[in-house]
N, C-alpha and C positions, 0 to 999 in steps of 0.2 A: 570449720568450713564445709566439710562434706555433709554435716548434719543439716545445715541450711538448704544445701543442693537437694538432698533427698526430700526435704519437706516440700520445696517448690515443685520439683518434677512430679512427686507422687500426687500432689494437688492437682496439677495439671492433667495427668493421666487419669485420675479418678473422675474428673469432671467430664472429660472426653468420653469416658465408658458409660457413664449413666444417662447420657442424654437419650431420650426417646424419640427425637425426630431428627431430620437430616441437618436441622441448623447447629452449626458448631457453637457450643456453650463454652464460654471463657470465663475465667474467675473474675469476680467482682467485688473485691475487698475495697478499702479505703479509695475513694476517687482521687485521681490525680488530673491536675488542669494541664491540657495540652491547647497549643495554638490552634489546632484544626479540631477542636471539641465541638460537640453538637450546638447549633444555635437555634433554640426553639422558636424564635420569632421569624425564621425564615422556613417558607414552606413551597415546595415545588409539586404540584399536584400532576397526576396523569395527564389531565386536560391541558395543563400549560406545557407539559412535555410534548404533546402531540404537535400543538401549534400547527406550523406549516412545515415542520420537518419532513423529509422524505421517509417513506416507509422502511427503507433499508437501514435507516439510522436507529430504529427502535426495535426492529425484528430482524430476522434473516437467519439463515442457515450459516454454518462454518464456511462454506466454499461456494462461490457463484461463478457461473461461466459467462460466455460472451453474449448471451442474449439472443442465440440463434434458435431456431425451432419454432417460430411463431409466437414469440413472447407477447404477452398482453401487458403493456406497461400502463402503470396506474398513475404516474405523475411524470411531469417533465424532468425532474431532477433524477428519476430512475433512468429515463432514457438517455440523459446525458452520458451515464455509464456505458451505453452501447458504443459511443465513440471510442471508448477505452478498451473495448473488447473483453473487458474484465471488470464489470461494475459489480458492487457488493464488496463485503469486507469479510475476513475471517473473524470467528467468534471472539477470539482472544483480542483482536484489534478494536472491536467495538467495546470490550471491556475497558481497553486501554484509553479510548476516547472519553469515556466517563458519562454518567448519568446522574442527575441530582435527584435525591429522594429524601423524604423528610424523617426517615427512620433514625433515631438517636444512635450515635455510635458509641461503643463501649470503651470506657477509659480503663487503664490499667495502673495498678499500684506498684510501689517499688517492690522488687524481689529481693532475695538474699544476694548480697553483693559478691559473696564469696563463692556462689555457684558458678561453675564453668558455662552454663547454659542460661543464666539468669539475665534479665535486663534491667537490673535496678539501676545502673548507671547506663542508660539506654544508648548514649553516644560515645561511651568510653571505648567501645570496640566496634565503632561504626564500620559498616561494610562497604561503603562508597567513599571516596575521597573528594567528593564534590560538595559545595555548600554555597553560602553567600559570598558575594564578590568582595566584600569588605566587612570589617568587624562591626561596622555601623549598620549593615543592610538587615532586613528581616526583623526589625525590633518591634514585634507586635506589641508585647507589653513585658514589663519587668518579670512578673511571675512566670511568663512562659519561657523567657529566656534562662530563668534559673532552673526550671523545671526540665528544660531540654538539655541542660549542661553543655551548652554551646561554648563556655568559657571556662578556662582552668583558673585556679585560685591566683595565678600570676597575671591574669588579664589577657593571656593569649588564647588564640583560638584552639580548640580541642584538636587532637591529632587526625580526626576525620577529615578536617578542612585543609587539605593540602593542594594547592593550586599549582600545577606543574607549568601551566601557561599563563598565569595572572601574575605580573610584576608587582601589583599592588598589596600582594598578600604574602606574608613571610613564610618561608618553609620551615614547618615544625620539625620535621623529621625526613631527611633525604632518602630514608629506606622505607618510608611509608609506601605501602602498596598502591599501584595505580589499577583503577578499575578496568582498564583495557590494557592487559599485559599481553605478551606474546603467547597465543593460543597453544603453541606447539612446546613450550617448556613445561616440565612436570608441575601440575597443580597450579596452572596458571591459565586463566582465560578471563572473560568478562566477570566472572564471579570467583576470582582466583583466591588462593589460601595465603595467609600470611604466616610465615615460620619464625618470624622474629620476635613475637611477644612472649613465648613461652618454650619451655624444654619440651619439645613434642614427645620425645621418646618416654620421658617421665610420666606424662599424662596417659599416653597410650597403654603403659604397663600398669597402670593403677586400676586395680580391680573395681573400685567403686565408681571411677570414671567409666569404665566399660559397661557398667550396670545402668548408669544414668544414660549413656549413649544408646543403649538398647531400647531404654524407656522412650528416649526421642523418637527413635526409629518406629517403634510401635505407635507413638502418638501421631506420627506422619501417615502411617498406614491408615489409622482411624480417621484422621482428617481427610485423606484421599478418598476413602468410602463414602463419608458424608458429602464431600465436595461432588463426587460423582452423582449421588442421589439428587442433589440441589440442581445440578447441571441438567439432569434428565428431566426433572419437573420442568424446568425453564424451556429446554428445547423443544419439550412436548407441546407446551403452550404456544411457542412461536409457530410450530408446524400446524397446530389446529387453526391458527389464525390464517396462515398463507394458503392453506388448503380449503378454508372455508371462511371467506372474508365477511364478517359482519360486527355489529357493535359489541356483541357479547364477547366473541372471541378476541376481539382488539382489546377489551378491558381485561380480560384474563391474561392475555400476553404481556400487557404493561404491568399488572400485578406480579407475574411471575418474574419479570425482568427486573423488577425493584427488589423483590426478595433475594435474587441471586447476587445482584449488585452489593446488597449489604452484606451478604454472606461472604463475599469475596473480600469485602472491606475489612470485616472482622477477622477473618483468617489472616490477612496481610498484616493487621496490627499485632496479632499475636506472633507472627513470623518475625517481625521487626525486634521484639523483646527477647528474643533468644540470641544469646552471645555466639555468634558464629565463628568467632576467632579461634575458638578451641575445637572445632569440628574439622577433623582431617580427612574424612571422607569426601572426596570431591563430588561424588554424585549426590550425597546428602546435602552438601553446601549448595550446590546448584539448585536443588530442588527447593530449599528455604528461601533462597534469593529470589527465584522466579516467583515464588509464592507470596513474596512480600512487596511485589510491584504491582500497582494498580492504576498507574497513570493518573488522569484528573480526579478520579474517585478518591484520591488521598487529600484532595483539597478541603479547607474548611468549608463547611456546608454553605456558608453565605457566597464565598467566592465560587464554589462549584455551582451555585444557583445562577450567579452572574455569568459564568462561562457558558452554560446551557442556553441562558436568555440571549446571549449575543449570537450564539450558533442560530437559534430560532429566528431572531429578527432578520439576519442576513439571508437565511434560507426563505423567509417569507418574501423579502425582496426579490430573490432569485425566481422563486416559482410564479411570482406575480408580474415579472416583467414582460411587457407586450409593446409592440411598435406598430406604427402605420405602415401600410404597403406603399411601395415605391410608386410615386406620382399618383397615389390614391390617398388624399389626406382624410378622407372620411371612413375608410377601411383601417381601423385602428385596434384590432383585436388578435394581431398575430402573435403567437407565442412560439417559443422555441420548438416545442413539440406539438403539432407535427410540422407547422408551416415554415418556420425559419430554417430548420434543418433541411427541409426539401428544397427550398429556395437556394441555399448555399451549395447543396449537392446537384442540382439539375439546371440552374441557370447559368448561362454563358454571356449574360449582359453585364459588362464590367461596372456601369453606374448602379444597377440594381444590387449587385453584390456588395458594393462599397456602401451603399444606403443601408443596406441590411446589417452589415457588420458594425457600422458607426452607431447605428441607433440601438441595436441590441446591447452593444458594450456600454453605451451611455445609460441605458434604462436598468439594465441587470447589475452593473458594476459600481457606477459612480455613487449611488446612494447609500452603499454599504461601507465606503471607505473609513468612515468615523468608527464604526463598530469594529473593523478589523483592526485598526490602530489600538482599540482597547483590548482586542483579543491577544495582540502581541505582548501587552502588558501581563495579562492573565497567563500566558504560556511561560513567563518566567517564574510566576508562582507554581505552576504545574512542575517546572523543572526543579524548583527548589525543595518541594515536598517529596520529590522522588530521587533527592540527593545527587543531582547533577548540576554542572555549572550554569547552564543557560538553556533556553528553549531551543536552540539550534542543536545542542548536544543531546537534549532529550528527543527530538524529532528523529534522530537516527540511532536511538539507544538500542533498538532490537536487533541491530546488525553487529553488535558486539565487536566494534572497531574503533579505536581513537582517531583514525584517519580516514573515515569511511568517505567522505567527500572527496578527498584527494584520490583514494582508490577508485572511486567511480569515474573521476576525471581521467585516470590512467586507462581504464577499460574504454571510455569513450574514444581516447586519442588512438586506441587499436582499431576502432571500427570506423573512424573519421575518413580515411582515405576512400573507403567504398562509398560512404554518404556524399562525400563532396563530388564524386563522379556521377552520382544518381542525381544529386541536386543540380549539377550543370546540365545534364541531359534534360531534366524536366523543365529548367528554366529555358533552354532553347526552344523546346517544343510549345511552351506557353507563349514565348516571344513570337515564334511563327503565327500563333493563333491570334494574339491581341495586338501584335505590332510593336516594333521596336521603340516606339514613341512612348510606350507605356512600360516597358520592361526592359532595363538595361542589361547588356550581355555580360557586365562584370559586378552587378549590384546584387544585393539580397532580393528574394522573391516576395513581393506583397503577399500578406497572408490570406486575403479575402479570396483569391482566385484558385486555391488549392482544393475546393470542393468540401470544405469543413470550416465550421465556425472558429475553430482554433487553430487550423493549419497542421493538425497533427496527424491526419490520415489524408492520403492523396488518391485513394482508390476510386473516388467519385469522379475524377477527371481522366480516368483511364481511357475514355474514347479519344482523348486529345493526345495522350502521352504513350500509348501503348507501342512497344517497338515493331511488331508485325501486324498490323490491323487485319490482314487476311487470314491470320490462323486463329481459329477459334480456341477458347480456353476449354480445358476439360470439364464436363458437366455430366455426372452419371445420373442425374435426377430422373430423366425419362426412363432409363433403364431400371431404376429402382421401382418406378410406378409400374412398369411392364410386368416385373418379376413379382409383383404383390408383396412388396415390403410392408411391414407394420411396425409400430413402436416397439412391441414386444420382440419381434425378430432383430431389430436393430441392437437391442440391449442384450439379447442372446448371443449375437456375433461378437459384440464388445466384450462380454464374459468370456467367450472362447479365445479371443485374441489374447487376453491376459493368461488364461490357463495354458495356452500354447507356448507361453514363454515362462512356464513354471512359477506361476502365481496362484493365487487362491481362487476358489469358486465362491460366488457370493451366497449361494443357498436360497431356499424358498422363501425365507422370511423377507429377504430384500424385494422379491417380485411381488409378495402379497401386499406389502406396506407402502411401496413407492407409488408415485403419481407419473404416469407417462404420457397422460393426454388430458385436455381440458374437459372436466365433467360437464354435463348438461345441466345438472340440477343445482349448481352453486358456483359462486365465482372463486377462482384461484389465481393467486399471483404467479405468473408463469415463467418468471425468470428462472433459467436452468440453474439448479443448485444441488450440492450433494450436503447430507446431514449426518452428523454423528451424534447419537443419542446418549453418549458418555456412559454406556453400560456394558461395552466390549462386545456387543452382538447385534444390536438395532442399528443398522445403517440404511439410509434411504436416499432416493433421487427424486427430485420434483422438477419435471420439464413438460411442457406442452409440445410434444415432438410432431414436427412436420415431416413428410416423406421427401426429402431432398438431401442433396450432398452435404450441405452445411450442418443439418442435423445429425447426419451420420458421424460426422467428425466430433460434433458436440457431445453425442452420446458416448463416444469413446473417452473424451476427456472427463466428463462426470465419472465415469466408471474408474478411471485413474485415481479420483479423489476417494473412491470407496476401497480401492486396493490400498492406498495409503493408510485408511483407518484400519484395515484388517491387518497391516503389517506392524503398526505400532500399538495395537490394542493391549498387548501385555505389559506396557509402561504404566506408571502411575499417571494420574489425569494430567498433572501439570506438564508432563513430557509429551502428552499425545497431541502433538502439533508438528508443523514443519520445523526444519532447523532454523529457519527465520521465515518472515512473513512471504517470501517470495517462493519458497520451495514447493508448495502444493501446486501453485499455478505453473511453475516451470516443468514439473512433472507431467501435468495434464497436456501442456503444449508440445512436449517432447513426444508424447504418444501420438498427438495430432499429426506431427510431421511425417510419422511413419505410415499413419492410416491415409493421408492424402496423397501419397505417391501413386503415379500410374502403375507401378508394379503391384502394390497391394490392392488396388481397385481391380486389377487384371485378375489377381488371385481369386477375388470375390466374384468374378463373372460379371462384373459391371462395365468392364472395358474390353472391347472386342480385340484390339491389337495393340502392340506396344508402339509408342510414338518416340522414335529415335531422332527426329529431325531436330537440327541445333534451334531452329525458329521456334518450335514448340517449348523447347528447354528454356529459351530465353524469355518468352512470353510468361511461362509458368514461374520462373524465378523472379521476374520483374514484378509480377503481380503479388508474389508473397512479400517482396521487399516493401511494397507500398501499402499492402492490405493490413488488416487488423490482427492477422494470426501471428505474423513474425515481423513486425513493422520495423524496418530499419529507418524509415522516414519519422517514425514515432519516437525513436530513442531520445533524440535531442529535446523534444518537448517535454518528455517524462523527466529527464535530468535537469532542465530549465526550472521547471515547476517546483521540485523540492529543494534545488540548491537555492532558488530564490527565497523559499521558506527558511532554509538554514541560515541564510545571511541576515534575513529580517529577524527571526526569532532570536538568533545568538548576539544581535546588536552590532554585527560587522557593517551593517548598511542602515543609515538612519531611515526611519519609516517615513519621514517627510519626502523622500525621493524614491520611494519603493515601486512606483510606476515605471519611472525611467529606468530604473535598475533591471525590472523585468525585461523591457525591450532590449536593453544592453546585452542581458544574458541570452535572449532569444536570437539576437544577430550573431553573438559569438558562437553558440553552439550549433544554431541550425541555418543561419544565412536567411532569415526571415524578418520581415519588417512590417510595421502597421500600414494600412492602406492610406492613412492621413497622419499628420503630425499629432502626437498625443502630449499631454500635459499632467502634472501633478494634480490637477483638478479631477482627472480620470483615474479609474481603478479597474483596469481591463481584465485583471485576473478574477475580479468577482463575477464574471460572467461564466467562469468554469466551475461546475458544482463542486468539485473537491476542495476548492478554497473556502466557500462559505461553511461547508459542512466539516471541514478540518480533517478531511481524510488524508493520509499518507499516500504519496504517488509514487515514490521511488522504488517500490516493490514491482512495478510494472517494468520499470528499466531493468531491474535486477533479473526478473523472472524472463524477460525476453532474451537476455544474453545467456542466462544459465541454460534455458532449454536446448540450446545448440551444444553446449558443453556436455550436457547429459546424453544427448543424442550422439554426439561423435564417439564418445567412450562406449556406449552400447553397440554402435555400428562397427567399431573397431574389434570389440569382443566377439561379435557374430561373424566377422570375417567379410561383412557386406560394404566396407569403405577400406579402400586402401589408398593413402596419401599419394599424390603425384601419378596415380594410374587412372587414366581417361576411362577406362571400362568400368571403374567401380567408384564413381563420384559420390560424394557425401548426399547430395540431395536426392539420389535415387535409391537410398538404403531403406529396406523394410525389415524390421526386427521381428515380424510375425514368425512364429514357430522357431524362434531362436533362444533357447534356454539360458545360454550364456549371457545374453543381453538382459534378460529378465533377472537374473541372479544379481546383476549390478544395481539394478533398480530396488530390487527386493532389500538388499543390504542397506542401501540408503534410506529406504522408507522405514525400516525396522528400528533405526536409530532415533527417529522422531525428533524432539528437542533435547534429548538428554545430554548432547555434546555441543559445543560451538560449531557453527556451520562450516568454519574453516576446517575443522577436524573431520567432520562428516565427509566433506569433498576430498581431504586428503586420504582417508582410509577407504572410500569407495571408488573413487576416480583416479586417486594418485596425483591430484592437483589441489593444492591447498588455498586457492584463491579463485575469485571470478576472472574469466578470461575470455577476451573478446575474438581471439583467434579462430574459435570454432565456427563463429557466425561468418568470418571472412572465408573460411573454407568452403563453408555451405554455398555461398553466393559467389564463389570464384569464378565459374563461367560467366555469370553476368557481369562481374566486375571487369573481367577482360574484355568482354563485348563493350562495355561502356568506355573503357579506356582506348580502345580502338575507334569507336564511334567519335569520341572527342577529337582524337588526331585527325579522322577523316574530315570533320566539319570545322577544324581549328577553334573549338570552343573552349573559352576559358574557364578552367577548373578552380573551383573556389569562389570567394566573393570579396569585395572592397567595401569597406565603410564608406559610404557616399554621402554622409550628412547626418545632422541629428535627426533621431526619429521620436524624441520626447524632449519637452523642455519644462522646467518648473513653472514658466510663465505661460499663461493662457492665451496671449495676444495673437499669436500665430498658429495655434493648435487646430485651426479648421483648414489649413491649406492642403492642397492635393500632393500626393507623391506620383509622379510620372517619370518615367525614364531614370528612376533613382534620385530625383531631385524634386524639391517643392515647387513645382510649376502650376500654373493655373490650368483649369480644365479647358478654357477657351480664352480667347483675348477679351471677350465681353465679361466673362466671369472673372478673370484675372483683373480687369479693370475695377469692378465692382469692389473686389477684396481690397485692392490697393487705395480706392476711394474710402472705404470703411476704416482702414488702417490710419489713413490721414487724418479722418474725423476724429478718431480717438486719440491720435497724439496732439492734435489741436486742443482737444478737450482737457488732456492731461496738462498740457502747457498753461492753459487758462486757470 
């Protein structure tokens, strides 16, 4: 037994050491057929990949900010992200989304079955307990099924297919581990260890076992070094493109991306063939598991090609959508950026807003519905090759919780009372402006009058809804210009902020390599972003900085990402990331909360006097609640978007009713309804960039809530916040020059992704779950003011469902919604509609 083990591990180790380039070299003995093997007839070229997909889908840094600071946007899909205040993706997220490349994937032969780390029986000790929904699913071909060992000799599914929630599948072993165990139990997390297969103590005390385990550790070290080199080469190519946009740098960036994706795929394949059930080192186990997950890149290349083509086709429709101007049928070249976005933000004409909303959703969304239905099917394949039950479970996989959707619903219920008060107040103000015949006092709000195409941000109607119109909001931009602020000075201030809380200086290399301003001699993609070059010392920022208050906060946000890089740089590359996809953003936003306080601006000499009047406080908090930085109004939209995808991808909701399901969720979570009746001929979510691009969205919900949780803990440690003490409210806390606050953040950052996020929060904050109470505490003065205001005006808090918003049939889908009901715009228009309906019914009768 041990002889076979030594041969296998020695071979792997020798091959890893003799490689002269950063590409991991894997053993290539007798080829073995896999269902996801290379298909030579399918080719996806870089030109095909480019198509009309947005730049941020091919390239881009690990972390991107909110688009402030004079960003030069290159495409409409990029600027759609500005509505989300956090466009762009983490680097690992883009790897998870997948890219199709024609490079052949290497196959692996059987290894010695008696080796504790061999993968000869690849599924015998599978590490996930999810698989096909029945024994007849995924029958690609007989050879593949035999090679994958999905079935035992008695005809039953192998032990890795244990569906705790699927009544159609027989439980093979009630003690089989669950992928999502209690993260606080010893050796149990998403990548938990199973102690039932073997006598753990016997293996641990065996000298040869320890020797082979040490070889495996050394192999992972070598893989980590090679992976870092590959990552550095790729990130450098992306940086060269984004800081010098031309055809040559674009081609180089595509080629580098192709090489790195293929490297990750090969590494993942190797990791999958190591028997992890005999690895009792929890950190080593987690490293192998994270290394073996590659998302859609694990698909067979023909299916991966189909996946990318579907995204390309949908993004082509999204980017090309244009409509005719209201009452100007010959001006038909209006795109979302900049024309339609400006109309939705600035127009106060109900009919113009409705026309713009209806036409854009028709042009951008309706044509891609068939493609999206196909994508739903492909997502089931993505889930299968990543060993999870369905596309819905895969969508929330990164959050390491078996009940993630329910957990987020619980958090939303914590925040909902504040949102309902805000919703009630805004509805009253809009009803006063547009009239009670158009907005019912107890009904949901029509989405087209909220200043945004998607109703996710309400800041553009601040002129209508601000609580105290006579009180100006704080803006230190004139003072910054007066005092001669420069981009370099702003970054030096941001660095000093972090060193004052006992964090690291960035060093001269950062300032030498970063881009702070738009160069005059070349085109630069100006979206604010922070870059980790995967070599533990080269960290950069790219931003075209303006001299204004927004850029000042954005600069601190980007520097927070750099601090995160610095704090976890000692970890293996696979752990050099946030504890989950939302952590990086939450940390940057939490710092922004401190920097934007009047107290901090006064410390910088940008504000002359303290503003203690309650009217200023209420305006400040109200603006925060509806704006993009800490959007209370945004939260239900973010939750709706990905809960909708979870329902569709998991099969809980039939895709034939997916448009109506979206509006049901929109009404349920947010009290928002469409301006006109919708049908299943429409696909309204297709007008939102993240849907055709298939980019996860729940991280925005998570990070918005988490930023207040982090902020509260730091403020408590700094003594800047005392609960129930009106002299020290949370929204006035500034952690500047408070090392105790910085130490908490430092400890959280230093853990990277080496532990489940629940454990990271438990060990650093003393709270093992996401908690919406911190957000409520931050906005407590505003919530009390809104409550008193609703009592004063006798306003109804909440909303009542006032009729169908979406029907499967198209016959009545063009009718207006006024006053919460589907009434005509006018008597004459109503008569025309009724006449058309009568003619249609007569036609059907005949």
